[in-house]
C-alpha positions, 0 to 999 in steps of 0.5 A: 498503573501497572496493577491495572493494566495487569488486571485487564490483561488477566481478564483478557486471557479467557475473553479476549485471546487475540488481543491478549496474545498480540499485546503479549508479544509487545513489550509494555513500556512507560513513556511520560513524555508522549502526549497520547494515552497509548501507542505501539510500534517498534514491538513495544506498547508505550503508555503515559500514566500521567494521563491515564491515571485521571481515566476510567478503567473502562478508558484505559481497557479501551485504550489498549484494546485500540492498540491491540486491534491496530497491531492485529491489523499490522498497520504499524508494520506495513509500508507507510502510504505515499504522500501521507503524513503521520497525522493522515496515517494515525487518523486513517488507522484510527478510522478503520479501528472505529469502523470495525469496533464500537468503544464506549468511552474511548474517543475515536474517528469513524468514516462518517466523521470525514464524509467517507464510505465504510469498509476501505482500507486504512491506506485508502482513508489515510490518503482521503484524509490527507486531502482534507487536512489544512496546510498545517497537517504536514510533517513537523520541520515544515516552515509553517504555524506550529501544530496544535495540541491534537496535531501533535497527538496524532503525530506522536501516535504513528511515530513508532510505525515502520515497515517490519515484515517479521512482526507482521508474519508474527502477528499473521501467526496469531490470527492464523492460530485464533479460534476464539475471536472474543469481542471481535465481530466474525466479518472483522475476524474474517478481514483479519484472516484474509489480511494473512494471505500473501499479497503481490507487492507491485513495488517490488515487481516493478523493481523486478519488471525493470531488471527483467527488461534490461537483463533481456537487452543484450547484444554480441560483441568481439570487444568483450570475450566470452566468460567460458571460451575467451575471444574464440566466442562473442561476448555479451553486452547489456543495454541500459537505455531501456524504454517503458511504456506505461498505458493507463486504463481511462475507460469509463469502468475505472474511477477517478480515484483509481486514476488518481492512484495509476498515476501515483504508480507512474511517479514511483517508476522514477524510484526504481531507476527509470530515467524516463517513462512514456505515457499513454491514456487509452479506452477503445484508442489511444487518447494521449501520449506523454514522455515523462522525465520527472514526477507529474502532479497535474494530470488531465484525463481524456477518454472515458469510452470503452476499453480495448487492449489491442491499441496499447499493445500494438503501439508498444510493438510498433514503437520498439518499447522493452516493457509495457506496464498496463494500469487497468481494471481488466475488463476488455477482451483478450488482445492478440499479440503481434508476431515477433513482439519482444516487449514484455508485459506487466498487467496491474489490475486495480484491485483484488477483484479485478485480479481474480477475474482476469489473471487467468488470461492475463498470465498467458502474455505477460506477468500480473499483480494487484494494486490495492487502493491503498 
């Protein structure tokens, strides 16, 4: 088996430079216990010779090529999509590989297999597939029937996947220095190049947003001395009962799919230390007002009209909020900020396109990030 793999890699040296380089940056290791033929993660590419011995050279090459392409897309080293089991994650990744490369013998899913549209990121496919899985398609350990052999293969495929920024940077270096893309299409190569651009992580930005609005809440006190001048000057005390308002754009231009993901963002706020989150739905006016103290699962959307940012900004100002997070596609007139408004604003655009169109004016009145439907 080692000789067969070596022969394939020697052929890739000239014919498939990016695939050759990315596999050479990973340790090739035998794993006879896993139920899938090849898998990758944690800087390793593992293969099961007991399965591959019965497969043709074409199958073996395409199995290795699948993992090389997966590594170039950095799926094993990105944050796992929230709410997705290992089976859904593996299948979502497979769909992207199958959507961008045609195989002759190696069986791999494509979007049509799940009645899904082409050209979406693997996180999106993972979430869509998660919704299609039966209850048995959950993580091992749940009190359900024993998973079948096919489910175990998918679970094993993604078992080594773990967020690793250094590995992602290493792969970005390979992509940026590649001139000859071999059998990879030009359109796919452009996607890989685009993936190397720095993206704003809204999760980190949300954590930083919390810190910034907490740090801005302070009051002077005689009970605490100033660090430099002692009791000659009043000290400062931070207030930690931060009031956050999340405004969800429910106008007609925002898809139901985006709204579902927006509420996933709201749920993530509780993981960043917010004890309570007030939520409003808005289009051309305020439609729903909620106060949440735990993760919300069932959501009713009321609205779907035009869009005005003035209403949520006025509402945040009039009700004394410290921070306002606006989840939107960004398509509405620029609002006017009320005089003496102290509430900090974070705009979260639903995708990169909305960000590019609107971030210039948004940055004049707050911080801006994107939320890819990942």
